[in-house]
N, C-alpha and C positions, 0 to 999 in steps of 0.2 A: 460976399463977405457975410451977409446976414444968414445965408443958408449954412455956412460953415459954423457960425456962432451957435445957431440953433442945433446943428448936428452935434457939436461938442458938448453943449449943455445937456442934451438928451443922453448922450453916452455917459456923461459923468453921473447921471442918476441911476444907471444900472449897477447892480451888484452881481459880479461874475466870479464864480469860484475857480480855483485851479482845476478841479475836475471837469468843469464845463470847457475850459480852455483846452485841456488834454483831449477831450472828446472831439473838439473841432480839429485839433492838430492831427489826431489819428485818422480822422475822416478825410481831411483836405490836404494835409501837408506831408504826412509820414511816408507816403509811397515813394517820395524822392528824398525827403530830409529825415533819414534814419541811418543808423550805422549799417543796416542791411537793406538798402532801398529795393523795393519790389517793382518799381517802374522799369519797363524794358530798356529805357535809355540809360539807366544807371545800374543795371545788374552787374555784380562783381566789381563795382567801382565805389569810391567814397561818395558821400552825398555832395550835391552841388554846394560850392562855396565852403565846403567842409562844415556845413551846418546840419547837425543831427538833432532832432527834437524827440528823443526817446524818453526824456524825463522832463518834468516841469522845471527843474533847475536849468536845463539847457534852453528851454523856451524863455525863462527869465533873463538869462544871459544875452539873448538875442532880441530882447523886447524893443529896443530902440530901432533896430533894423526892421523888425516886424511892423512896427508902427508906420514906418515910411513905406515899405514895399507892399504890405498887405492892406493897410488902412488908407493911407493918404494917396499913394500912386496906383493902387490896385493892380500892381504888376505880378503879384503872386496870389494864388498859384499861377504858374506860367500859362498864359492863354486861358486862364480860369478853367483849366482842364478838369478839375475836380468839382466845378460848379459851386464855388464858395458863394454863399448868399450875403447880401448886404447886412442882414441881421448878425451874421457871424463876424463880419468885419467890425460892426458896432461893439460886439462883445469884446473883441481884442482891444479896441480903443478904450473901452471902459475899464477893462482889467489893467491895462498898462497905465492909464491915467491914475487909477486908484493906488497902484503900487508906487508910482512916483510921489503922489501926495503923502503916502504913509512914510516914505523915506526922507521926507524933508525935515 
């Protein structure tokens, strides 16, 4: 629990822009989660779970799912095929946490 608390506190200190999030999404997620996936498993098919992240608005709409699957459980990217780094996961966490705080 202490590690989680430290982890959360550190993430809440980061300031992460929408542009930074989209850079990570384009690098780590968009091969599958796009209206036109380029991953060979999804060619000519809709994106998995019908989740496309072609815009920051689409990422915002899926923020709660991203927090669970990418940050907390580390299930995405699937098998970490695109080699998402812990720092990138921290950025997602900080970005989502900041958005939630701003919407209160």
